[in-house]
N, C-alpha and C positions, 0 to 999 in steps of 0.2 A: 524622078527627082524627089527629094525629101520634103515633107510638109513642115516648114519651120514656124508657122504661126502658132503651133502648140508648144513650142519651146519657151522656157522662161526668158525674160529679158536679162540684160547684163546685170550682174550683181552690183556693180558700181552704182547703178541707178538707185538701188535700195539704200546703200550705205554712204553715198557721196556727201551727205549733209555733215558727217562726222569730220570731214576735212576742214570745215568752217568753225569748229568748236573752239571756244576760248581756252579750254582745258589743254589744247595741244601745245600751248606755249608755257604751261605750268608743270611743276613737278607732279608726276602721276601719284606719288606717295601721298600727296595732299588729299586725293579723292578716295583713297582706300585705307582703312585703319589697320595698323599693325595688330597682330594677335595680342589680346589682353588689354588693349587700350580702353580706358574708361574715364568717367568723370570729366573734370575740366579740360584735360588734354584732348579728349575726343571731341567735346563740344567746341573747343577752340579750332581744332583742325577742320571739323565739319563747317564751322562758320566761315573759315578762310576759303574753303572750297566753294561754298555757296556764294560768297562774294564774287568769285570769278564767274560763276554761273550767272549771276545777276545781270551782267552786261553781255551775255553771250547771244550772238545772232541766231543760234539754232536751239535755244533753250526749250522751246515748245516741242520741237521734233525729238529732242533728247528725252524729255519727260515722257512723251507719248511712247517712245521705244521702251524705256525702262518699265513702264507700267504694263505694256503689252507683253513683253517677254519675262516679266516678273524678275528683273535683275535682283539677285540676292545680296550683292555687295556694293559698297561705295556710294558716292554722291553722283547722281545722274539727274540732269534737268533741274538742278537746284534742290533736289530732294535727297534726304538721307535714307538709309535703310529703315530707320524707325518711321520716317514720314510715309514711305511707301507701304510699310506694314500696317500703318493706321488706315490707309486707303483700302488695303486688301481686307482688313477686319471689318470696315464699314460695308464693303462689297459683300462679304459673307453674311453679315447681319441682314442686309437688304435683299440678298439673293440675286444680285445683279453682277454683270460683267463690267470690268474697268474699260473705259473708252478705248477703242482700238483705232 
């Protein structure tokens, strides 16, 4: 008989939190900028996405995920790409890892 204790757990256990995200009820385009978007249009779209994140029951899990996997695009856990990049820059200066 095969030894199953070494096998990974169900993948749904790792990602199930995403089913509770407030973003699931919103337009996904709100969370990811179109190519070339800059200035007030980008700030306004990011602010609208962050407002949705503000009341999200899984905000902390989403933020932790985004930092751990270094999400390159979009608003995750209430943080924009620029917000995350600032954290990564601080991490590089301090020689530390982002919380996992």
